[in-house]
C-alpha positions as CSV (number, residue, x, y, z in Angstrom):
1,M,-0.5,0.2,-0.1
2,P,1.9,3.2,-0.9
3,T,2.4,6.0,1.6
4,C,0.1,9.1,1.6
5,S,-1.0,12.1,3.8
6,F,-2.4,15.1,4.1
7,N,-1.9,17.8,6.0
8,D,-5.0,19.9,7.5
9,A,-4.6,22.8,5.4
10,A,-4.7,20.7,2.0
11,G,-7.5,19.4,3.7
12,D,-8.7,21.5,4.1
13,W,-9.5,23.5,0.3
14,I,-11.8,21.1,-0.7
15,A,-14.7,22.6,2.6
16,R,-13.6,25.9,-0.6
17,G,-14.8,24.1,-3.4
18,E,-13.0,26.3,-5.7
19,V,-12.0,23.7,-9.3
20,F,-12.9,20.0,-9.6
21,I,-9.7,18.4,-11.7
22,V,-10.5,15.5,-13.1
23,A,-8.1,13.0,-12.1
24,H,-8.7,9.6,-14.6
25,A,-8.8,12.3,-17.7
26,L,-5.5,14.3,-16.9
27,S,-3.7,10.9,-16.2
28,I,-4.8,10.0,-19.8
29,L,-4.2,13.9,-21.5
30,L,-0.2,13.3,-19.0
31,E,0.2,9.7,-19.9
32,V,0.4,9.8,-16.0
33,S,2.3,6.4,-14.5
34,T,0.0,4.5,-11.9
35,D,1.5,7.0,-9.1
36,G,1.4,9.6,-11.0
37,F,-3.1,8.8,-11.5
38,Q,-2.5,8.2,-7.2
39,L,-1.4,12.3,-7.2
40,L,-3.6,13.1,-9.4
41,S,-6.9,11.8,-7.5
42,R,-5.6,12.8,-4.3
43,L,-5.5,16.6,-5.5
44,A,-8.7,16.3,-7.3
45,L,-9.7,16.0,-3.7
46,Y,-7.8,19.0,-2.9
47,F,-9.8,21.5,-5.2
48,S,-12.8,19.8,-5.7
49,P,-16.5,20.7,-3.7
50,R,-17.8,18.8,-1.6
51,D,-20.5,17.6,-3.7
52,L,-18.3,13.9,-5.2
53,S,-21.3,11.9,-5.6
54,G,-20.2,8.3,-8.1
55,V,-17.0,9.2,-7.8
56,D,-14.1,6.4,-8.6
57,L,-11.8,6.9,-5.9
58,A,-10.7,2.7,-6.4
59,D,-7.5,1.9,-4.8
60,A,-7.2,5.4,-4.3
61,C,-4.5,6.8,-1.0
62,L,-6.9,9.3,0.7
63,S,-4.7,9.1,3.8
64,G,-5.8,11.7,6.6
65,A,-7.9,13.9,3.5
66,N,-10.8,16.0,5.4
67,L,-13.4,14.5,3.9
68,A,-15.8,15.9,6.9
69,D,-19.6,16.5,5.4
70,A,-18.4,15.7,1.6
71,I,-21.7,14.0,-0.3
72,L,-20.0,10.8,-1.4
73,T,-23.1,8.9,-2.3
74,K,-22.1,5.7,-4.7
75,A,-18.6,6.2,-4.4
76,N,-16.4,3.4,-5.2
77,M,-13.6,3.3,-2.2
78,Q,-12.3,0.2,-2.7
79,G,-9.7,-0.8,-1.7
80,A,-9.1,3.2,-0.8
81,D,-6.7,4.2,1.7
82,L,-8.3,6.1,4.0
83,R,-6.1,5.8,7.7
84,N,-7.0,8.5,9.5
85,T,-8.9,10.7,7.4
86,H,-11.9,12.5,9.1
87,M,-15.0,11.8,6.9
88,R,-17.7,13.2,10.2
89,G,-21.1,13.8,8.6
90,S,-20.4,12.8,5.4
91,D,-22.6,11.2,3.2
92,L,-21.5,7.5,2.1
93,T,-25.0,6.0,0.9
94,S,-24.7,3.1,-1.3
95,A,-21.0,3.7,-1.5
96,R,-18.5,0.5,-2.1
97,L,-16.1,0.6,0.6
98,C,-14.5,-3.4,0.4
99,N,-11.3,-3.8,1.4
100,A,-10.8,0.2,1.7
101,H,-8.0,0.4,4.4
102,L,-10.0,2.8,7.4
103,N,-7.3,2.8,10.0
104,G,-8.2,5.5,12.6
105,A,-11.0,7.1,10.3
106,I,-13.4,9.0,11.9
107,L,-17.3,8.2,10.4
108,I,-19.7,9.6,13.8
109,D,-22.7,10.5,12.7
110,A,-21.6,9.8,8.7
111,R,-24.6,7.9,6.2
112,L,-23.8,4.6,5.2
113,D,-27.0,3.4,4.6
114,D,-26.9,0.2,1.7
115,A,-23.0,1.2,1.8
116,Q,-21.2,-2.2,0.8
117,L,-18.4,-2.8,4.0
118,G,-16.0,-5.8,4.1
119,G,-13.3,-8.3,2.8
120,D,-9.5,-7.5,3.8
121,N,-9.7,-4.2,5.6
122,C,-8.3,-2.8,8.1
123,P,-11.4,-1.5,11.1
124,P,-12.4,2.4,11.7
125,A,-11.4,4.4,14.6
126,N,-15.7,5.1,15.4
127,L,-18.4,5.2,13.9
128,N,-20.5,6.6,16.5
129,L,-24.3,7.4,15.6
130,A,-23.8,6.5,12.4
131,N,-26.9,5.1,10.1
132,L,-25.3,1.9,8.3
133,T,-29.9,0.4,7.8
134,N,-29.4,-2.2,4.9
135,A,-25.4,-1.7,5.1
136,S,-23.9,-5.0,3.6
137,M,-21.0,-6.2,5.8
138,V,-20.4,-9.5,5.4
139,G,-17.2,-10.1,7.2
140,V,-16.6,-6.8,7.9
141,N,-14.1,-6.1,10.3
142,L,-15.6,-3.9,13.5
143,R,-13.7,-5.4,16.1
144,G,-12.7,-3.1,19.3
145,V,-14.6,0.0,16.6
146,S,-16.5,2.7,18.9
147,M,-20.0,1.9,17.4
148,R,-22.6,4.1,19.6
149,D,-25.7,4.6,19.3
150,A,-25.1,3.5,15.5
151,T,-28.1,2.2,13.6
152,M,-27.8,-1.0,11.9
153,R,-31.8,-2.0,11.0
154,N,-31.6,-4.2,8.4
155,A,-28.2,-4.9,7.7
156,N,-25.9,-7.4,6.6
157,L,-23.5,-8.3,9.2
158,T,-22.9,-12.2,8.4
159,G,-19.4,-13.1,9.6
160,A,-18.2,-10.2,11.0
161,D,-15.7,-9.9,14.0
162,L,-17.4,-7.2,16.1
163,R,-15.2,-8.0,19.4
164,D,-15.2,-5.4,21.7
165,T,-17.3,-3.3,20.0
166,Q,-18.5,-0.6,22.1
167,L,-22.6,-1.0,20.7
168,A,-24.1,1.2,23.7
169,G,-27.3,3.0,22.6
170,A,-27.2,1.0,18.8
171,I,-29.6,-0.4,16.9
172,L,-30.1,-3.5,15.5
173,R,-33.3,-4.5,14.2
174,H,-33.7,-6.8,11.6
175,A,-30.2,-6.8,11.0
176,D,-28.6,-10.5,10.1
177,V,-25.8,-11.7,12.2
178,T,-25.9,-15.1,11.3
179,D,-22.1,-16.1,12.4
180,A,-21.0,-13.0,14.0
181,D,-18.8,-13.0,16.6
182,F,-19.7,-10.5,19.3
183,A,-17.0,-11.6,22.2
184,D,-17.1,-9.0,25.1
185,V,-19.5,-7.6,24.2
186,D,-22.3,-5.8,26.1
187,L,-26.0,-6.1,24.4
188,F,-27.8,-4.9,27.6
189,Y,-28.5,-1.6,25.4
190,V,-28.4,-2.6,22.7
191,A,-31.3,-2.6,20.1
192,L,-32.4,-6.5,19.3
193,T,-36.0,-6.5,18.0
194,F,-36.1,-9.7,15.2
195,A,-32.1,-10.1,14.8
196,N,-30.6,-13.4,14.8
197,L,-28.6,-13.8,17.8
198,S,-29.2,-18.0,18.3
199,Q,-26.9,-18.1,15.3
200,A,-24.6,-15.7,16.0
201,K,-21.5,-16.5,17.3
202,N,-20.6,-15.2,21.9
203,A,-23.5,-13.6,22.3
204,R,-24.8,-12.6,25.8
205,V,-27.8,-11.3,25.2
206,P,-29.0,-10.7,28.3
207,D,-32.4,-12.7,29.8
208,W,-35.0,-10.5,29.6
209,K,-33.8,-10.3,26.1
210,K,-34.2,-13.3,24.7
211,N,-38.0,-13.2,23.7
212,V,-38.5,-9.3,23.2
213,R,-39.8,-9.6,19.8
């Protein structure tokens, strides 16, 4: 994985939204290498407007970028380097994030409904208040992630690694948690109505919740 980072000032240029550079087109015109394309992809974000709906950022190097409140609906971010990226309040509805590297990423209050996560990815630091309704998170690694008050209604968490995840106040109603690992997870304050916890691993459901439907 390439080494890359945004500094705070460059990340803030996104908020001003003065210019949009189409990195792919420039890479063709300039006949740049793969590394050059990644650099142009990063420059596109430096100067781009906040609305990045449908943008193709697959395998892009965006470590440390400030994408707070950005509109990234249906964006392709598969395999992207998103380490330490600030995406608080961003709209990632229907975005593809499979195999993205999310170590240290902040996704507080982000919209991830219908998004795709999972694969050989690294867990983000914070998903508190995130909306993951109908999200596909098959096999996702969320071990130790803070997901307080996150909404995962109807989400597919089949085979997910949720060990040590902080889920206080989270909503898992109608979620598919088949083979998901809940080791060391406190489910006391989690809304579990119609979630198939009986098919999950290491789920310690409080007695008073076992018959709640």
